[in-house]
N, C-alpha and C positions, 0 to 999 in steps of 0.2 A: 935092149933099147939103149941107144946112145945117151950118155949122161947129159948132153946138151939139148936133147929133144924132149920137150915137155910131154908128160903122159896125157893120153886122151882122157877127157872127162865124159862121164856117162850119167845121164839123168835117169834115175830109176823112178818109175811112176806107179802109183796105186790109184785105181779108179773107184769112185763112189757115185752111185746113182740113187735117185729117189728123193723124197721130201726131206730126209735127214742127211743128205749128202754133204751139205756145208758143215754141219756140226761134226760129222764123222771125219771129214777131211782135215778139219782144224785139229781135232783130237789126235789123229794119226800123225800129222806134222809135228805135234808136240812130242810124241813118242819117238819120232825120228831124230829130233834134236837131242833127246836124252840118250839115245843109242849112239849117236855121233860123239857126244861128250864122253860117254862111258868107254867107248872103244878108242878114243883119241884119234879119230880118222883125220886124214890129211885135209879134206875139205869139209866145211861145216855149213854148206849152202843147202838149205831145205826150206820148204814152205808149202803153201796150198794155192790153188788157182781155180777160178770159176771158168768152166767150159760152157755151161748153160745153166738155166735155173734148176735143172734136175741132174746135172753132172758136174762134179768137182773132182779135182785130183789133189793128192798129196804127193810130194816129190822130194828127192834128195839127189845131190850131185856127188859122185864119187870118182876117184881116179881109178883107172883101169886095173892097177895092181891090187887094189882093195876090193875089187868086184867079187871074187869068189866068196870071201868071208861075208860080205854084206848080202849078196844074193842068197846064199845058203841060209843065213839067219833070218832074213826078212821077207823073202819070197815076193818080190815086186811083180805086178801084173805085166809090166812091159818096161822097155828102156829105149833110150835114143842117145846117140852120140851128140855131145854139145859142140856146136860150132859157134865161135864168137866173132 
């Protein structure tokens, strides 16, 4: 990759469904923050979002070069390229 070309950012997503989805997603987002700090990852953008009353997600955004380590350690359910 050219040094002047910024790396792609990838949003890793974990889905939680059911009556406890909000609590579980918040807890998982907290663990993602801890992982990001412990591994000193480039990006530290993570959080949780409401999809519906019974579906929440926890997510983190990682740069493409850090993806193999993060993916292997955390096993996200899915991912998407971040376009800003």
